[in-house]
N, C-alpha and C positions, 0 to 999 in steps of 0.2 A: 396528550395524544390527540390527533385530529381525526384520522379515519382508521384507527386500529384499536383493538381491545386485547386484554390479557386473557390467555387461555392456558389450560393445562393439557398437554399432549402426552399420550402414553409412551411415546418414543422420545420426544424432544423436551418433555417437562414443561416448565413455564415458557411460553412463547407468545408471539403476537400474530393476530389475523386481521384482515380487513373487515371493516364494518359495512362497507358498501362497495360498489364497483368503482375502481380507481383507474384513471387514464394515465398513460406514461407521462412522467414529468410532474405529476401532482404530489404534494407533500402528504405523507401518511403519518409521520411522527415528527414532533418538534419538542426539544427539551433542553434545559440548561444543565450543565454538569453538576453533580453533587459535590465534586471536588476535582482539582487538577494540580499537577506539579511535575517535577523533573521525572524523566524516564528512569527506569531501573538500570543499574550499571552504567550510569552516565559519568562523564568527566566532571570537573568542577564548573558549575554554571551559576549564573546570577539567579538568585531565588525570587527576583522580581520580574525579569523579562526572559530568562533562560538562555541568554547569550553566553558563549564560552569565555571563561576567565583564565588568566595565566597566574599561577601561584608558584613561588619558588619551592625548592626541595624542603626548606625549613618551614613552609606554610606562610611565608611572608608575602604580603600583597596589600596594596592600598584599596583594593576592591572589597571592602568589608563594611558591614552594617555598623554604624557608630553606637547602636544600642546593645546588640548581642554579639557583634564581631564575626557573624557568619557571612558567606559570600553575597555581595551585593555590588553591582556596578555603580559607577559614579552617578549616572543618570537616574537610576532607581533610588540611590541613596538620597539624592536631592528631592525626591518625591516620596519620602518615607511612608506617608499615610495614603498613598495612591497606588500601591503595588500589591502583589500576592503574598508578600513575605510577613505581613503583620501578625498573623496567628502564631506561627512558630517562634517569631521574634520574642513575644511575651514569655513563652515557655523557656526558651534558651537563656534570656536575660535573667529571669527569676531563678533558674537553677544554676546560673553562672557556668554553663557548660560551653566549652570553647570549641572552635572549629580548627582541627589540626592541619587540614590541607593535604593530607596524605593521599597519594595516587599510586595505584599498582602499576606493574609493568605494562599492562594492556590499557592504561589510561583511565581506569575506573576509580572513582572515589566512593568507597563503601559507606562512608559516613553520611552521604547524601541520600542513601536508600531509604532513610527513615522519613524524609520530608513529606512525600505524597501520602503514605499511610497516616502520618500525624495529621495532615490536613483533613483526611477523611474522618479521623477520630474527633477532631475539633468541630467539623461540620455536623457530626452525629449529635454533639452537645447543643449546637445551635439550631438544628432542624430534627428534633427527635421523632416527630411524626413521619417525616419523609424517610428517615432511616428505617423505622419499623415497617413501614408499608412498602417501600421500594428497594432499599439497599440490603437490609438484613436477609431477605429471602434469596438473594443472588447466590449462585453456585460458587463454592470456594475450594471444593475437592481437598479437604484437609487430609483425609486418609491417603489419597494418592500422593499428595505432596510429602507426607511423612515417609512414604516408601522411598522417595528420592532423598535420603537422609542428609546428604551433603548440602543441598540447596536449602532444605527445611531448617537444618541446624544453623546455617549461615544467617538465614533470615531471623531465626530465633535470637541469635547473639547480636547481630548488627542492628536489628530493628526493635524487637520486643524487649529484650533485656536492656538495651541502650535507653529506650524511652522510659522504662520503669525504674532503671537504676540512676545513671548520671542525670537524666532529664527530670527525675523526681515525679513521675506520673503514675507510680504504682497504685495509689489510692483511686485515681480516676479511671485507669484502664487496666483490665486483667490481661495476662499473657494470652489467654485463649481468645479474647476479643481482638487483640492486636494481630494475632496470627490469622484470624478470620478475615480481617481487613486486608492483610497482605495477600491472602489467597483470592479474595474477591477482585483485587486489582490485577493479579497475575492472569486470572482467567477471563476477566471481562473488560479491562480498560482498553481504550482506543488511543492510538497515537494521533497527535495533532501537531500543527505548526503555528508558531506565534506569528504576529503580523510581519516580523522581520525574518521569518523562515526557520526559527530554531525549534527543535523537536521537544515535545513534552507529552504527557499522557493525561487523559481525562476519563472520568467515570460517569457513565450515563446509565442510570438504573433500568430504563425501558429499552433503549436501543441496544444495550449490552446483553440482553437476553434473547435477541433474535436467533431463530434457528439457522443453522449453517447449511449451505449448499454450495458445491463447487461450480454451479451455474446459478448465480444469484438472480433474484428478481427485484432487488432494491439496491440503491447506492446511497452513500451518506456524504454530506458536506458539512464541515465544521467551520464556523465563522469566528475567527479570532477577533475581528472587529466588533463582535457582539458578545464579548466575554465567553467565547467558545461554545456558543449555542450550536446544537447539532440539528440538522434537518435531514430526515430520511425520505427519499422520494422513490417513486416507482420507476424502474428502468423500462418496463414494458406494461401493457395494459393488464390489470388484475381484476379478477372476479370478486364478488362479495364472498366473505368467509374464506378467502384464500390465505394460506400461511405466508407471512413475510419472511423472506430468507436472504441472508447475507453471506458473503464468503469471508471466513476468518483465516484464510491462507492466501498465498500469492497465486492468482489465477493462472499465470504462465509458468507454473511448476508442473512437473509430471506427477502421475498418481502416487508413486512411491514417496516422492518428496513431500507432497501435500499430506499424505497419511502420517508420515513421520512428524511433521510440524504440528499437526492437530493432536496427535497422541501425546507428544512431549509437552506441548504448551496448553492444550485445552482438555486433555485427558479423555478423548473419545476417538473412536474409529469411524470415519465417514463411510456411509453406504449409500451415497446418492447415485443417481443414474449414471453420471459421468464416471465415478470411481468404480462402479461395478462393470462397466463396459470396457473390455480389453482394447477396443479401438478408440476409446474416448470420443464417442459420438461421431465416428467415422473420420476424425481428424488424424488419427495415428500419431497422436502427440507424444506417445512414449514408445512407438514402434521402431525397431531396428531392422535394417535390411538383412534378409536371410543370406547366410554364407554358402548355401548349397544350391540355390536356384536363383535365377535372374529376376523373377517377377515377385517373389514372395517377401513377406515381412514377418519378423518374430513378434508375437504378441503374448502378453502374460495370460496364462490360463485362468488364474484367479488373482486379479490385480490387487486386491486388498490383503492378500496373504503374503507375508514376508518370505515364505518358503516356496512360492509358486514356481512352476516350470514355465518356460517360454517355448511356444510352438509356431511353426510356419504353417499357414493355411493353404499354401500352394504345394508343399511337399511334406515329407515326414521328418524334416529336421527339427531338433529340439535342443534347448540349452537350459542349464540350471540358472536359477536366479543369481547365484553367486557369480557365475561366469558373466552374466549380463551386467551386473552391478560393477564388477571389476572393470569391464570395458567402459562403462559410463563414467566411472570415477576417474579413469585415465583421461578421457576426453574432457571432462569438466576441469581437471587440473590444468590442461592446456588452455582452456578458455579463461580460467582464472589468471593464468600468466599473462594473457593478452590484455585482460581487463585491468591489470595492475600497471600497464604501460601508461606513460604520460599521454594525455589527449593530444593526438597529432596524426600525421600521415602514417607513421609506422604502425600505430595502433589500428588504423583503418585497414591498411594493407595486410596486416597479420590476421585480422578478422576475416577478410575475404579469402586468405589462404586456407584458414581452417575450414571455412564453408566448402571450399573446393575439395579439401581432403576428406570431409565427412560425407560427401555425396555417395560414396560407396559403402557407408556404414549406417547412415540414419535415413529415416523417412524425411522428405523435404520440409515437413511441418513438425518434426520432432522438437521437443522443448529446447534442446541445446541449440539446434539450428535457428529456431525462432528467437532465442536470446541473442545470438550473434547478429541476426538480421535487425532486431530492434536497436542494438548498439550501433550498427552501421547507418541506420536511418538517422540517428542523432548526430552522426559524424559528417555524413555527406552534406556539404554546404556550410560547415562550421569550422573544420580544422584547416590549419595552414596547408596549402597545396591543393586543397579540395573545397575552397570557399565557393559560395554560390556563383560568383561572377566567373570562377575558373572552371566550373563544371561544363563539359561538353555534352553533346546529345546522348552519348553512350552512358555517361555518368548519370544523367537525368533519367534515362530509361531504367538504369539499375536502381536508382532510388525509388522510382515508381513501382518497380517489380517487388522490391523489398517491402514497401508499404502495403501492397495488395496481399502479399503472403501473410504478414502479421494480422491484417484485417480479416483474412479468411478464418483465422483462429478466434480472434476476438468477437467476430460476429456470432460465433457459436457459444463461446464460453462467457461472454459478457454482452448479451444481446441488448439492443436498445440504447438507452442513454448512459453509456459507459464513458467515464473520464478518459480511460486509455484509448478507446475508440476515437474520441474527439481529438486527442493529441495526434493520432496517426492520420486522421482525416485532414487535419491542417497540414501535416507533413506531406501528404500525397498531393494536395492541391498545387503546391509550389512547382514541382517538376512538370505537372500537367500544363500549367499556364506557360511556363518557359518553353516547353517543347512545342506547344501550339503556336506561339509567336515565332519561334525559330522556323518551324515548318512553313508558316505563311510567308516569311521573309524570303526563304529559299525556293518559294513556289511549289513546295511539296504538298501544301494544303491550299485549297481555294477558300474564298470568304465564308462559304456555308460550312465547310469542314472546321474552319477556325472557330466559328461561332458555336458549333456543336461541342467542341472540346472545352471552350470556355464555360459553356452552360453546365457541363459536367463538373467543372471546378466550382462553380457557383453552388451547385447542389451539395457538394462536400462541405463548403464553408457554411451553408445554412444549417446543416446538421451539427457541425462543430459548434456554432454559436448557440444553437438550441440546447446543447448539453452544457457548455461552459458558462452560460448565463445563470446556472444554478449555483455557481461557486461564489465564494467571498471575493469581492472585487480586489481586495488587497493580496490575494493569493497568487501564486504563479499561474494557475489556471485562469483565474479571474483577469489577470493582466493579458494573457493570451487571448481571452475572449474579446477584449477591446481591440487588439491587433487584428483578429479575425473579422470583426465587424467592419473595420476600416477597409480591409482587403476586399470584403464582400461588396461594400459600397462602390469602391473604385472599379471592381470587375463588372458590376452591374451596369455602371455608366458606360464602360467600354463596349459591352455587348449591345446595349441600347443604341449606341452610336454606330456600331457595326451593322446592326439591323436596319437602321435608316439608310446606310450606304447601299446595302444589298437590295432594299426596296426600290 
């Protein structure tokens, strides 16, 4: 840890606080993973690089390790001693336990659920001091997991009993220890991406115990090019002795969705400022239009209560939570239908149709509307029929409007150096530049107005680069950072040249 220390909070338990004043962008925690491996409920993946592999129904495939016969792509097999598979390979080869290659109807290979827990157990043997000091104290919510007997029983059979039985590890690892590790991973592991973009999960003992807040003050970047080292940086300026907080749910979910996710996956109910505020910090991110008056919105009286009633602040209209959720579920089903469409013009046009339809039902910044707007931002300029060279000024204005709406929300929920903000800042600068140049060519803008519009785009790109330069250069965000830097350089040269002409 660099600028953080471990503390015990009466509400949050073990957590981290700053040791000194920290400026936005400064790294407060840096650590290597204790262990990492395939995600839970994954398909068949290479145990060296996590790429997806194709196995026949009978488990037949050439992508197997020649020593233990478990999944390994040809590239990783040729570098047998330079990939992540070595530890479990010794176990499987010694026990002569075979990989069946069975996959369920939903594409999950339960046999691979044991890999990451096994890697944690093997790391425990190799790093006993780090285990005792950093990993063993991590929350694993054994009692709560037992209550969900189906999942707990499946883990017990597919992981604990499998490792102790066929894999012949009963002497080395008790069932209690294995289930503790499974719980630690379930509650604390972070998703990462390999250098090729494939998903996996990593266990970070310190970063994993950060306190949760639906408006975080830190962001994390995982560096696959540095063996998945994680760096936690301040999104905003922090005072000395300030608690470091991260979001363990999707920021652009409504309160009910975030609460459900946290309760089911992390076993706690969030009571942060955003969750307790019916208006979600004046964004009305979960508010519906009132059906009885033209000005009001329905807000949850007690947002964290699943039985809350919904009331309009402009009139006496009220609805039950059951009625509201029924409406939202119906709308979400329509959105899911659109999202399932192939990326193309129809998907874009259907998204716009739903937004028009929902104007009479939802606040403009409602999470369902914002989700559709984010989807549209990513399609305008990229799908056939709406590629960037085909967009007219109306389309460009629309993309700009969509970006500004999403940023209104992100500026409140993810203030400062937010990765999501950076991506949308980049998206916004494109229509601004094209509209400015179009306006100048058609004489709608004079030279001074053109320069002012381009300077706004430069400011957007500067902040975008400031944020994305914290990412691994091999990641999608790191690559975009390079693109944004080049765009910034070119735009700066253009503005300087324009300034000379105006002078």
